[in-house]
C-alpha positions as CSV (number, residue, x, y, z in Angstrom):
1,M,73.2,-7.2,25.0
2,A,76.4,-7.5,25.8
3,T,78.2,-3.8,25.2
4,G,81.9,-5.0,25.8
5,D,82.3,-4.5,29.7
6,P,84.4,-7.3,30.6
7,A,82.6,-7.0,33.9
8,E,79.5,-8.2,31.6
9,R,81.3,-11.5,31.6
10,A,81.1,-12.2,34.9
11,I,77.1,-11.5,34.8
12,G,76.6,-14.3,32.4
13,K,76.3,-11.9,29.2
14,L,77.7,-13.7,25.8
15,T,80.0,-11.8,23.7
16,L,81.4,-13.4,20.5
17,R,84.9,-14.3,22.4
18,V,82.5,-16.0,25.2
19,I,80.8,-17.9,22.5
20,R,84.1,-19.3,20.4
21,D,86.0,-20.1,23.7
22,E,83.2,-22.1,24.3
23,L,82.4,-23.4,21.0
24,A,86.3,-25.1,20.5
25,R,86.0,-26.1,24.0
26,I,82.6,-28.7,22.9
27,V,84.6,-29.6,19.9
28,L,88.1,-30.4,21.6
29,Q,85.9,-32.7,23.6
30,C,83.9,-34.1,20.9
31,R,87.2,-34.8,18.8
32,L,88.2,-37.2,22.0
33,E,85.3,-39.6,20.2
34,D,85.6,-38.6,16.8
35,R,88.2,-36.9,14.9
36,K,86.3,-35.8,11.7
37,V,84.7,-32.9,14.2
38,H,87.2,-30.0,13.5
39,Y,86.5,-26.2,14.4
40,L,87.7,-23.1,12.4
41,D,87.8,-20.2,14.5
42,G,86.2,-17.2,12.5
43,C,89.0,-14.8,13.6
44,A,91.5,-17.2,11.6
45,L,89.6,-16.1,8.4
46,Y,88.5,-12.3,9.5
47,G,90.4,-10.7,12.7
48,E,91.2,-7.5,14.1
49,S,93.8,-6.7,11.3
50,D,91.1,-7.1,8.5
51,H,88.1,-5.2,10.4
52,A,90.7,-1.9,10.5
53,E,90.8,-2.6,6.9
54,L,87.8,-3.7,6.1
55,P,85.0,-2.8,9.0
56,L,82.0,-5.1,8.5
57,P,78.7,-3.3,9.0
58,D,76.9,-5.5,11.8
């Protein structure tokens, strides 16, 4: 379980940011061959300002 400590990334623990960054990288690579592949980062739908106003329980 990742606890938010930046040092955890160095030892390979997954965080939501790490997963989103990797998905974005993969989609960019796939788009080279298929322009119909898209990626929408969840932060565009629900970001830090949304969390401040409407925090989710998870």
